[in-house]
DRENZARO-320972 format. One line per 10 residues: number of its first residue (from 1); their letters; for each residue y, x, z of N, C-alpha, C. Coordinates in steps of 0.05 Angstrom, whole numbers, always signed. Atoms other than C-alpha are relative to their C-alpha. Example, Ala and Ser with C-alpha at 12.3 -4.5 7.8 and 13.67 -1.06 7.14 Angstrom:
2
1 = AS = -24 +18 +0 -90 +246 +156 +24 +18 +0  -24 -16 -1 -21 +273 +143 +22 -15 +14
This chain:
379
1 = MAKRRKNPPL = +11 +19 +22 -2231 +2606 +3262 -32 +13 -8  +30 -5 +10 -2307 +2610 +3239 +2 +12 -20  +4 -11 +28 -2326 +2660 +3188 -19 -15 -10  +19 +16 +21 -2352 +2625 +3127 -24 +15 -8  +26 -15 +8 -2424 +2637 +3116 -5 +1 -28  +3 -8 +31 -2442 +2668 +3045 -26 -14 -7  +25 +7 +13 -2501 +2638 +3006 -15 +22 -3  +21 -21 +4 -2561 +2680 +3004 +0 -1 -27  +6 +1 +24 -2573 +2702 +2937 -26 -10 -7  +25 +7 +6 -2627 +2667 +2897 -15 +20 -17
11 = SVKRVPNSRA = +13 -24 +14 -2643 +2730 +2853 +21 +21 -3  -14 -27 +1 -2621 +2800 +2853 -14 +21 -16  +16 -17 +20 -2633 +2853 +2800 +18 +26 +4  -17 -26 -8 -2608 +2927 +2818 -12 +21 -26  +5 -23 +20 -2602 +2984 +2760 -8 +18 +15  +10 -26 -12 -2647 +3043 +2786 +22 +25 +4  -13 -23 -11 -2609 +3099 +2816 +29 +0 -10  -23 +10 +7 -2544 +3061 +2809 +10 -18 +21  -10 +21 -21 -2493 +3021 +2853 -2 -28 -21  -8 +21 +15 -2494 +2968 +2791 -24 -23 +8
21 = HVKITQREDG = +22 +22 -4 -2531 +2905 +2806 +12 -29 -8  -11 +23 +12 -2527 +2828 +2785 -19 -18 +20  +11 +26 -16 -2542 +2766 +2827 +4 -30 -1  -5 +24 +2 -2546 +2695 +2831 +1 -14 +22  +6 +20 -19 -2526 +2646 +2880 +11 -29 +0  -13 +28 +3 -2507 +2572 +2889 +23 -9 +9  -28 +9 -15 -2440 +2540 +2897 -5 -20 +8  -5 +21 -12 -2419 +2488 +2932 -3 -27 -18  +0 +21 +13 -2413 +2437 +2874 -31 +1 -18  +23 -3 +12 -2488 +2454 +2851 -4 +19 -24
31 = RYRIRWVDSA = +4 -19 +22 -2473 +2504 +2798 -10 +24 +7  +11 -24 -7 -2500 +2570 +2795 +12 +21 -7  -18 -28 +1 -2457 +2636 +2800 -15 +24 -5  +7 -20 +8 -2473 +2697 +2767 +14 +28 +7  -19 -28 -4 -2442 +2764 +2795 -15 +25 +0  +13 -21 +5 -2450 +2831 +2777 +27 +20 +15  -15 -22 -5 -2420 +2898 +2796 -10 +29 -19  +10 -20 +14 -2426 +2956 +2746 +4 +28 +4  +2 -30 -13 -2434 +3032 +2756 +23 +12 +8  -33 -6 -6 -2356 +3042 +2761 +11 -14 +22
41 = GHSGEKTRRS = -15 +19 -22 -2349 +2987 +2815 +13 -22 -11  -17 +26 +11 -2318 +2938 +2769 -21 -30 +6  +17 +22 -5 -2346 +2865 +2785 +11 -22 -18  -4 +22 +18 -2345 +2799 +2748 -18 -20 +6  +14 +24 -10 -2375 +2729 +2754 -2 -24 -30  +2 +21 +17 -2403 +2675 +2705 -10 -22 +20  +18 +28 -12 -2426 +2600 +2720 -18 -11 -18  +21 +14 +19 -2482 +2564 +2690 -7 -30 +12  +10 +24 -15 -2504 +2490 +2708 -25 -2 +8  +28 +1 -7 -2578 +2502 +2708 -6 +26 +11
51 = LHDAEAELDT = +15 -22 -7 -2620 +2551 +2747 -11 +21 -26  +9 -13 +28 -2653 +2570 +2680 +22 +19 -11  -21 -14 +17 -2594 +2583 +2644 +14 +25 +16  -17 -23 -16 -2564 +2624 +2704 -22 +24 -3  +17 -18 +4 -2631 +2667 +2704 +1 +14 -22  -6 -14 +32 -2625 +2676 +2626 +24 +24 +1  -24 -13 -7 -2554 +2700 +2642 +0 +30 +13  +1 -22 -22 -2572 +2747 +2697 -16 +27 -16  +10 -17 +16 -2623 +2777 +2650 +17 +20 -26  -17 -11 +16 -2575 +2791 +2598 +19 +17 +12
61 = IWHRLANGHV = -20 -11 -19 -2522 +2815 +2645 -15 +34 +9  +11 -27 -13 -2571 +2867 +2677 -11 +13 -21  +2 -12 +24 -2593 +2887 +2611 +24 +20 -12  -23 -10 +5 -2526 +2910 +2596 +8 +21 +16  -4 -18 -23 -2516 +2946 +2665 -21 +24 -1  +15 -19 +4 -2582 +2979 +2655 +5 +23 -23  -12 -18 +22 -2553 +3010 +2590 +25 +15 +5  -30 -20 -13 -2492 +3039 +2626 +17 -16 -10  -23 +11 +2 -2444 +2981 +2607 +16 +1 +20  -20 +8 -14 -2380 +2986 +2645 +24 -14 -5
71 = ANDPASFATL = -25 +17 +8 -2317 +2944 +2650 +18 +14 -15  -23 -12 +14 -2270 +2995 +2622 -13 +19 -25  +4 -9 +29 -2312 +3006 +2556 +14 -6 -18  -25 +5 +17 -2267 +3009 +2499 -3 -25 -15  +3 +25 +8 -2302 +2948 +2475 +0 -25 +20  +3 +24 -20 -2296 +2908 +2534 +27 -20 -1  -22 +18 +0 -2256 +2844 +2544 +25 +9 +16  -21 -7 -20 -2217 +2877 +2601 +22 +20 -12  -13 -21 +17 -2197 +2939 +2553 +18 -17 -22  -20 +9 +16 -2171 +2891 +2503 +24 -17 +14
81 = GAAAMARTHP = -21 +14 -16 -2133 +2849 +2553 +19 +18 +13  -23 -24 -15 -2100 +2915 +2587 +25 +5 -24  -25 -5 +22 -2069 +2929 +2519 +13 -22 -6  -22 +20 +9 -2046 +2860 +2502 +17 -7 +28  -19 +15 -24 -2021 +2848 +2573 +23 +24 +10  -16 -16 -2 -1983 +2916 +2570 +28 -12 +1  -32 +9 -1 -1906 +2911 +2592 +10 +8 -27  -16 -10 +26 -1890 +2951 +2525 -9 -15 -23  +4 +15 +26 -1925 +2903 +2481 +16 -22 -9  -19 +8 +4 -1882 +2872 +2438 +4 -32 +4
91 = HWATWGDASY = +2 +30 -4 -1902 +2798 +2454 +19 -8 +25  -8 +12 -26 -1869 +2804 +2523 +31 +19 -9  -23 -11 +1 -1803 +2838 +2493 +22 -16 +10  -22 +19 -5 -1758 +2777 +2507 -2 -11 +33  +14 +12 -32 -1795 +2759 +2575 +15 +18 +22  -7 -14 -23 -1760 +2775 +2639 -19 +11 +18  +18 -20 -17 -1788 +2818 +2693 -21 -22 +16  +10 +25 -17 -1803 +2754 +2739 -27 -14 -20  +17 +14 +12 -1837 +2717 +2688 -26 +16 -14  +21 -17 +13 -1877 +2773 +2655 -22 +4 +23
101 = TNVEGVWRNI = +16 -7 -23 -1904 +2794 +2731 -14 -24 +4  +12 +21 -10 -1924 +2721 +2740 -26 +3 -25  +29 +1 +17 -1973 +2719 +2677 -13 +24 -3  +19 -32 -11 -1995 +2795 +2690 -15 +0 +17  +17 +2 -24 -2018 +2770 +2751 -21 -21 -1  +17 +23 +4 -2055 +2710 +2726 -27 +18 -14  +21 -17 +7 -2090 +2762 +2680 -15 +19 +20  +18 -22 -12 -2108 +2816 +2733 -13 -13 +20  +13 +9 -20 -2126 +2773 +2787 -17 -32 -5  +19 +30 +2 -2160 +2709 +2756 -17 +5 -31
111 = IAPLIGGMPA = +18 -8 +25 -2185 +2734 +2685 -13 +16 -5  +21 -25 +7 -2202 +2799 +2685 -20 -1 +20  +18 -1 -12 -2246 +2793 +2750 -25 -14 -14  +17 +17 +3 -2277 +2733 +2721 -17 +8 -31  +20 -8 +21 -2296 +2758 +2650 +8 +29 -13  -9 -26 +16 -2262 +2824 +2636 -22 +21 -6  +22 -25 +2 -2326 +2863 +2647 -21 -8 -27  +20 +5 +22 -2364 +2828 +2583 +10 +15 -24  -8 -14 +29 -2363 +2863 +2515 +17 -18 -15  -16 +18 +16 -2308 +2829 +2474 -17 -14 -20
121 = NELDQSDLIT = +12 +18 +24 -2346 +2816 +2415 -29 -20 +6  +27 +11 -8 -2400 +2782 +2457 +12 -32 +15  -15 +27 -20 -2348 +2727 +2489 +2 -20 -22  -3 +29 +18 -2355 +2656 +2466 +12 -20 +17  -17 +16 -12 -2322 +2593 +2489 -14 -6 +22  +19 +4 -26 -2372 +2579 +2545 +10 +15 +17  -8 -19 -20 -2345 +2642 +2577 +28 -9 +9  -21 +13 -3 -2278 +2614 +2573 +6 -26 +15  +5 +26 -18 -2295 +2546 +2595 -3 +4 +30  +11 -13 -26 -2326 +2583 +2657 +25 +4 +16
131 = VFEWLQHHGY = -27 -13 -13 -2254 +2613 +2674 +11 -32 +9  -9 +25 +0 -2228 +2538 +2669 -10 -17 +25  +21 +14 -24 -2288 +2511 +2714 +7 +17 +23  -3 -11 -23 -2273 +2562 +2763 +30 -11 +17  -22 +9 -11 -2199 +2540 +2767 +0 -27 +17  +4 +28 -1 -2217 +2467 +2771 -15 +3 +31  +16 -1 -21 -2268 +2482 +2825 +26 +10 +32  -25 -12 -25 -2207 +2521 +2869 +21 -14 +0  -29 +19 -4 -2155 +2466 +2863 +21 +5 -9  -29 -14 +10 -2105 +2503 +2818 +11 -20 -11
141 = QQSTFSKVRN = -15 +17 +16 -2052 +2461 +2790 +8 +7 -27  -4 -5 +23 -2035 +2449 +2721 +16 +25 -11  -18 -21 +8 -1985 +2503 +2718 -12 +20 -3  +12 -26 +0 -2038 +2557 +2732 -18 -5 -28  +20 +9 +25 -2083 +2523 +2677 +13 +8 -20  -18 -10 +22 -2024 +2532 +2628 +2 +33 -2  -7 -27 +8 -2009 +2603 +2641 -30 +19 -1  +26 -12 +1 -2088 +2620 +2644 -6 -2 -36  +6 +1 +29 -2090 +2586 +2571 +18 +12 -19  -24 -17 +16 -2025 +2623 +2544 -12 +28 +2
151 = VLNHVCAQGT = +3 -34 -2 -2054 +2692 +2566 -27 -1 -17  +28 -3 +14 -2123 +2676 +2537 +13 +1 -31  -7 +3 +24 -2090 +2655 +2473 +11 +25 -13  -12 -28 +6 -2049 +2721 +2468 -21 +19 -4  +24 -22 +6 -2111 +2767 +2483 -14 +0 -20  +21 -1 +21 -2157 +2731 +2437 +13 -1 -25  -12 -8 +22 -2104 +2735 +2382 -2 +27 -4  +5 -34 +3 -2101 +2810 +2393 -26 +9 -10  +24 -8 +14 -2174 +2812 +2383 -7 -7 -20  +6 +11 +25 -2177 +2768 +2324 +23 +25 -19
161 = AAGIWATHKN = -21 -12 +11 -2117 +2815 +2297 -16 +39 -4  +20 -26 -5 -2162 +2880 +2320 -26 +1 -16  +26 -1 +17 -2224 +2855 +2280 -19 -5 +18  +28 +3 -14 -2268 +2840 +2335 -13 -27 -5  +18 +29 +8 -2280 +2765 +2318 +19 -3 -26  -13 +21 +18 -2262 +2730 +2253 +13 -17 +10  -21 +18 -11 -2203 +2685 +2254 -17 -27 +5  +15 +23 -12 -2255 +2626 +2259 -19 +3 +13  +25 -11 -25 -2296 +2659 +2312 +17 +1 +23  -20 +2 -14 -2232 +2661 +2355 -11 -15 +24
171 = PMLNLPAGVT = +9 +16 -21 -2259 +2640 +2423 +14 -24 +17  -24 +18 -4 -2195 +2601 +2437 +0 -26 -20  -3 +19 +16 -2202 +2560 +2374 -15 -21 +0  +10 +27 -7 -2216 +2487 +2385 -10 -3 +23  +14 +8 -34 -2229 +2494 +2456 +13 -32 +5  -8 +26 -5 -2227 +2424 +2479 +23 -5 +22  -23 -2 -22 -2163 +2407 +2511 -2 -14 +21  +3 +9 -28 -2189 +2369 +2565 -11 +22 +23  +11 -28 -21 -2224 +2433 +2592 +31 +14 +16  -24 -13 -15 -2152 +2466 +2603 +22 -19 +18
181 = KSRTGGSDDP = -18 +21 -22 -2124 +2402 +2641 -13 +2 +28  +9 +3 -35 -2123 +2403 +2718 -3 -27 +7  +11 +28 -13 -2156 +2341 +2749 +17 -6 +28  -8 +4 -27 -2115 +2351 +2815 +30 -13 -3  -23 +14 -7 -2045 +2316 +2791 +21 +25 +0  -15 -20 -2 -2008 +2379 +2784 +28 -4 -9  -20 +3 +2 -1931 +2385 +2777 +6 -2 -30  -4 +3 +25 -1933 +2394 +2704 -10 -19 -14  +15 +21 +11 -1970 +2335 +2691 +23 -15 -24  -22 +13 +16 -1929 +2306 +2626 -3 -31 -3
191 = SFDLDKTPTS = +5 +29 +13 -1954 +2234 +2625 +23 -16 +16  -24 +18 -4 -1905 +2177 +2625 -5 -22 +27  -1 +21 -24 -1881 +2135 +2688 +27 -8 +2  -21 +11 +2 -1829 +2090 +2681 +20 +0 +31  -10 -4 -29 -1811 +2092 +2755 +12 +30 +9  -10 -29 +0 -1797 +2168 +2751 +22 +4 -18  -14 -4 +21 -1756 +2162 +2688 +34 -9 +14  -28 +7 -11 -1676 +2163 +2706 +9 -22 -16  -21 +22 +26 -1632 +2104 +2685 +21 +12 -12  -26 -8 +25 -1576 +2108 +2633 +19 +12 +24
201 = SEVARWIAAA = -28 -8 -13 -1520 +2112 +2693 -12 +29 +14  +11 -21 -12 -1566 +2165 +2730 -1 +28 -19  -6 -24 +22 -1567 +2210 +2667 +31 +7 -4  -26 -8 +3 -1495 +2207 +2660 +11 +13 +20  -13 -13 -32 -1478 +2230 +2734 -10 +24 +0  +15 -27 -1 -1531 +2281 +2724 +14 +25 -18  -15 -17 +21 -1500 +2305 +2660 +28 +12 +13  -26 -8 -15 -1430 +2309 +2693 -3 +20 +20  -1 -24 -19 -1452 +2343 +2754 -16 +27 -6  +15 -24 +4 -1498 +2397 +2721 +22 +19 -13
211 = WETDPRIGFI = -21 -19 +9 -1433 +2420 +2681 +11 +11 +17  -13 -9 -26 -1397 +2428 +2745 -14 +18 +10  +14 -22 -11 -1457 +2468 +2773 +4 +21 -13  +2 -19 +10 -1471 +2511 +2720 +3 -8 -30  -4 +10 +28 -1450 +2505 +2641 -36 -1 -11  +25 -4 +8 -1521 +2533 +2629 -22 -29 +1  +14 +17 -6 -1550 +2482 +2667 +8 -38 -12  -15 +20 +19 -1501 +2427 +2633 -17 -2 -25  +16 +3 +24 -1535 +2450 +2571 -25 -12 -1  +18 +8 -1 -1600 +2440 +2588 -7 -29 +7
221 = VTLAARCGLR = -3 +32 -8 -1592 +2365 +2620 +13 -12 -26  -11 +12 +24 -1552 +2347 +2561 -20 +0 -28  +22 -2 +20 -1597 +2370 +2507 -33 -15 +6  +23 +14 -3 -1662 +2339 +2541 +9 -27 +1  -4 +25 -7 -1633 +2275 +2558 +8 -18 -27  -11 +12 +21 -1595 +2266 +2492 -9 +8 -32  +13 -12 +24 -1636 +2303 +2441 -28 +1 +0  +24 -2 +1 -1703 +2301 +2472 -13 +24 -2  +13 -26 +0 -1713 +2376 +2476 -20 +11 +23  +23 -14 -29 -1768 +2411 +2525 +20 +21 +8
231 = FSEIVHLTPE = -15 -25 -17 -1741 +2464 +2574 -6 +21 -16  +7 -17 +15 -1774 +2513 +2530 +8 +9 -20  -17 +4 +28 -1738 +2495 +2467 +30 +4 +6  -29 +3 -6 -1673 +2489 +2499 +4 +32 +8  -8 -27 -7 -1671 +2562 +2531 -5 +22 -21  +3 -14 +16 -1693 +2592 +2471 +25 +1 -24  -24 +3 +23 -1629 +2574 +2429 +17 +18 -4  -28 -19 +11 -1577 +2619 +2396 +14 -19 -17  -28 +13 +16 -1514 +2601 +2362 -11 -4 -32  +4 +4 +30 -1550 +2605 +2296 -18 -20 +0
241 = HFDWAEGNNI = +14 +28 +2 -1594 +2547 +2311 +15 -29 -7  -10 +28 -1 -1540 +2500 +2310 +20 +0 -32  -10 -1 +21 -1506 +2475 +2248 +23 -22 +2  -23 +22 -6 -1434 +2433 +2257 +10 -10 -19  -10 +15 +28 -1419 +2384 +2200 +29 -5 +5  -33 +5 +1 -1354 +2370 +2180 +0 -28 -20  -6 +28 +14 -1327 +2298 +2153 -22 -21 +11  +12 +24 -9 -1375 +2244 +2158 -29 +8 +3  +25 -13 -3 -1435 +2289 +2159 -12 +5 +35  +6 -8 -30 -1475 +2293 +2229 -12 +27 +4
251 = SQLSISRAKT = +11 -28 -10 -1488 +2362 +2268 -33 -3 +6  +25 +0 -6 -1555 +2383 +2279 -8 +26 +13  +7 -26 -9 -1594 +2439 +2312 -30 +2 -14  +22 -2 +12 -1657 +2470 +2289 -24 +12 +23  +22 -11 -24 -1723 +2484 +2335 -23 +18 -14  +12 -12 +20 -1753 +2541 +2307 -29 +19 +19  +31 -4 -22 -1805 +2559 +2373 -4 -21 +16  +13 +20 -11 -1845 +2504 +2392 -28 +0 +10  +35 -2 -12 -1920 +2484 +2427 -8 +1 -30  +15 +7 +23 -1939 +2457 +2358 +14 +5 -26
261 = RAGIRPVPIG = -10 -2 +26 -1924 +2466 +2282 +17 -21 -1  -16 +24 -2 -1895 +2390 +2292 +29 +8 +12  -25 +6 -12 -1847 +2413 +2334 +23 +25 -10  -25 -15 +20 -1809 +2463 +2286 +17 -20 -20  -14 +31 +11 -1758 +2407 +2267 +31 +9 -2  -34 +0 -4 -1686 +2394 +2258 +3 -24 +16  -7 +13 -25 -1653 +2351 +2315 +28 -8 -2  -30 +9 +2 -1592 +2313 +2303 +15 -2 +27  -19 -3 -29 -1528 +2320 +2355 +18 -21 -3  -21 +21 -1 -1486 +2260 +2371 +22 +13 +1
271 = PKTEALIKPL = -27 -7 -7 -1407 +2264 +2373 +2 +9 +24  -2 -4 -33 -1412 +2262 +2451 -11 +27 +5  +15 -31 -8 -1463 +2315 +2460 +16 +21 -17  -3 -18 +11 -1432 +2357 +2407 +30 +11 +13  -29 -8 -14 -1361 +2354 +2447 -9 +20 +27  +6 -15 -26 -1402 +2379 +2507 -11 +25 +1  +9 -19 +1 -1437 +2431 +2480 +4 +22 -15  -9 -21 +21 -1400 +2466 +2425 +19 +21 +12  -5 -28 -13 -1355 +2509 +2469 -16 +19 +8  +19 -12 -10 -1409 +2535 +2503 -20 +19 -21
281 = VEGTKPGAFI = +13 -12 +20 -1445 +2553 +2439 +14 +18 -21  -16 -15 +20 -1389 +2579 +2401 +10 +23 +19  -8 -18 -20 -1368 +2621 +2465 -25 +22 +3  +20 -25 -6 -1441 +2663 +2459 -3 +17 -20  +5 -26 +22 -1450 +2722 +2421 -21 -8 -22  +24 +2 +19 -1489 +2717 +2356 -26 +14 +9  +23 -11 -8 -1559 +2726 +2366 -10 +3 +32  +1 +1 -28 -1557 +2721 +2443 -9 -27 +6  +9 +27 -13 -1592 +2660 +2485 +22 -13 +10  -25 +13 -12 -1543 +2607 +2502 -7 -2 +30
291 = CATRHGNPLA = +11 +1 -25 -1585 +2599 +2567 -14 +24 +5  +15 -23 -11 -1594 +2670 +2589 +10 +8 +20  -8 -12 -30 -1601 +2710 +2650 +23 +22 -2  -22 -24 +2 -1552 +2771 +2666 -16 +21 -19  +9 -22 +16 -1602 +2815 +2628 -7 -10 -27  +2 +3 +27 -1599 +2774 +2566 -29 -18 -7  +28 +13 +8 -1670 +2740 +2571 +5 -31 +9  -1 +22 -3 -1683 +2667 +2571 +0 -6 +23  +2 +6 -33 -1668 +2631 +2634 -27 -15 +4  +18 +10 -10 -1731 +2619 +2668 -5 -26 +12
301 = RSNAQAPLKR = +0 +26 -15 -1755 +2553 +2695 +5 +3 +30  -2 -4 -32 -1759 +2579 +2767 +26 +8 +4  -27 -8 -6 -1690 +2607 +2761 +18 -20 -5  -16 +35 +6 -1665 +2532 +2738 -2 -17 +22  +8 +23 -15 -1695 +2497 +2794 +21 -11 +19  -20 +1 -22 -1643 +2513 +2850 +25 -21 -7  -23 +18 +9 -1579 +2490 +2807 -7 -23 -11  +4 +28 +9 -1617 +2433 +2779 +1 -15 +25  -5 +14 -25 -1630 +2407 +2846 +28 -3 +8  -26 -1 -15 -1562 +2422 +2869 +21 -23 -19
311 = ARTIAQIPDS = -9 +21 +13 -1537 +2379 +2809 -7 -23 +6  +11 +22 -5 -1582 +2327 +2821 +11 -16 +31  -12 +14 -19 -1556 +2318 +2892 +31 -11 +2  -26 +11 +7 -1492 +2317 +2871 +7 -27 -10  +3 +22 +14 -1506 +2261 +2827 -12 -20 +16  +7 +20 -12 -1542 +2225 +2877 -25 -15 -12  +21 +12 +17 -1609 +2222 +2840 -23 +15 +18  +22 -12 -18 -1675 +2232 +2886 -15 +20 -20  +16 -17 +10 -1722 +2287 +2871 -22 -12 -20  +27 +9 +11 -1778 +2240 +2845 +12 -10 -31
321 = RGSVHYLRHY = -8 +7 +27 -1730 +2222 +2786 +14 +16 -17  -21 -27 +6 -1700 +2296 +2770 -16 +15 -17  +8 -21 +19 -1747 +2327 +2725 +8 +2 -27  -7 -5 +21 -1723 +2356 +2664 -15 -15 -24  +15 +9 +19 -1783 +2337 +2628 +8 -34 +0  +1 +27 +1 -1769 +2262 +2646 +28 -11 -11  -22 +3 +13 -1702 +2267 +2617 -9 -6 -28  +11 +4 +30 -1742 +2277 +2548 -13 -24 -2  +16 +21 +8 -1784 +2216 +2567 +26 -21 -4  -21 +9 +7 -1716 +2184 +2577 +13 -8 -17
331 = FAWDLISNKR = -10 -3 +25 -1694 +2198 +2512 -14 -14 -21  +21 +14 +22 -1756 +2172 +2476 -3 -33 +12  +0 +29 -14 -1755 +2105 +2527 +26 -15 -13  -23 +12 +8 -1686 +2094 +2508 +2 -5 -32  -2 +2 +30 -1689 +2102 +2431 -26 -24 -6  +21 +22 +2 -1754 +2060 +2430 +2 -30 +11  +0 +29 -10 -1746 +2002 +2479 +29 -9 -2  -26 +15 -4 -1670 +1991 +2484 +14 +1 -29  -16 +2 +30 -1645 +2016 +2409 -15 -6 -25  +17 +11 +15 -1706 +1996 +2374 -3 +16 -27
341 = APIPDVSRVL = +5 -19 +27 -1714 +2058 +2331 -26 +1 -4  +29 +8 +13 -1778 +2058 +2286 -12 +25 +21  +14 -20 -12 -1831 +2100 +2329 -6 +28 -18  +2 -27 +18 -1848 +2148 +2271 +21 +19 -5  -22 -20 +2 -1777 +2175 +2262 +2 +7 +29  -9 -13 -28 -1769 +2180 +2339 -24 +24 +9  +23 -21 -4 -1841 +2220 +2335 +7 +26 -9  -4 -28 +14 -1815 +2271 +2285 +26 +9 +13  -23 -11 -11 -1747 +2282 +2324 -11 +12 +29  +11 -16 -26 -1787 +2298 +2391 -17 +20 -12
351 = GHANPQVTLS = +7 -15 +6 -1829 +2338 +2351 -35 -2 +7  +20 +9 -8 -1898 +2303 +2370 -18 +2 -25  +20 -7 +23 -1954 +2326 +2324 -18 -24 -10  +17 +26 +8 -1982 +2249 +2326 +19 -21 +12  -14 +23 -10 -1944 +2182 +2331 -13 -13 +17  +13 +19 -21 -1993 +2155 +2375 +10 +7 +30  -8 -11 -27 -1970 +2202 +2430 +29 -14 +8  -22 +15 -6 -1901 +2168 +2420 -4 -27 +9  +8 +33 -4 -1929 +2096 +2418 -12 -5 +25  +7 +4 -28 -1967 +2108 +2485 +24 -3 +15
361 = IYATANQAEA = -19 +7 -26 -1897 +2119 +2520 +11 -25 -5  -12 +26 +1 -1873 +2058 +2487 -11 -27 +8  +19 +18 -13 -1933 +2017 +2501 +3 -2 +31  +2 -9 -30 -1929 +2044 +2574 +26 -13 +14  -24 +8 -5 -1853 +2025 +2580 +0 -29 -1  +3 +32 +3 -1860 +1956 +2552 -24 -11 +19  +19 +14 -25 -1918 +1940 +2600 +16 +4 +25  -4 -1 -31 -1881 +1961 +2666 +28 -18 -4  -23 +22 +3 -1817 +1921 +2635 -11 -29 +7  +6 +24 +2 -1853 +1861 +2624 -10 -10 +25
371 = FRSVARYAE = +6 +6 -31 -1885 +1865 +2696 +22 -10 +17  -32 +2 -16 -1813 +1874 +2724 +15 -32 -6  -12 +25 +11 -1794 +1812 +2680 -10 -29 +15  +12 +20 -12 -1849 +1766 +2700 +2 +0 +28  -1 +1 -29 -1846 +1787 +2773 +23 -15 +11  -23 +15 -19 -1778 +1755 +2783 -4 -34 +2  +13 +27 -7 -1809 +1693 +2771 -24 -14 +14  +21 +6 -14 -1869 +1694 +2810 +4 -13 +28  -2 +13 -20 -1875 +1646 +2865 -24 +5 +23
């Protein structure tokens, strides 16, 4: 394989009597990359759209390097992140080792090399956008975008708590949603597609097969399909989240950990679902996660993939229709399109911040159904 030729730098500045330097090169997409190495050997990079902006950024970085700035400076973003990403930080107390190693690797291999050398109090939203542009340029999937966003949220929250920024100056605040979305069609794309949504008979078979495979998997599949819960919401449930009603009242569960404020909500539990999940819930120790690993941590999505696939195979459901998130889509589509439940009510139960999100699912489903209906009469 031929060795890839590196683009010659357009401009270079070196700090006298030091190995610190900063240079500009042009990327394949036409943007300009500013790379630097400080006197301690730490490197970093930023990108700008125009050569003029890149040269201005080069001068700013060179000035910092010439004044002795290094990436392990107590005020650097790398130092802030190292403290926030430490295994002993309370934020990671309930995380399993594999899940923590995954996000810590995102910090160490992606975020820190790109912007870790910057002074934390000088970091702004454009610098964070640079990280996501780098991910986009290198073709990363949505799962990586989500991990980077979550890590940056955590690190920047620690910076706000430490007084580095005022709350309204947090660089992650009001970051445009489109910036953090991969345009490569990643596996975590939540868009609705009726052809990928399991049918009622497939859901019934999958629920039965999942309980036979592993009660934790049965619990996940049942609550996703019959209560519309997300995977992350399900695996963080404990017995205290359930309220078993007596008489004519209906049982419910409470979501206390969710993606948005709207996600913190009560969710009704029907009698069939209650009969399936109640023995497992009551057999779990108070305060313990119902879907837990042997170490007591919430079951990671990666650890659930193999038993979920095994249950799909038993139920004879193709992989293209076997996503847990599409069980949630099935729940919404079934309520709106088949049972004619009011959209605002369904939106609240799903934990959507805006009923328009739910309405988009409804519109897509009806458009697909209308096409299929008319197609039967086409000549």
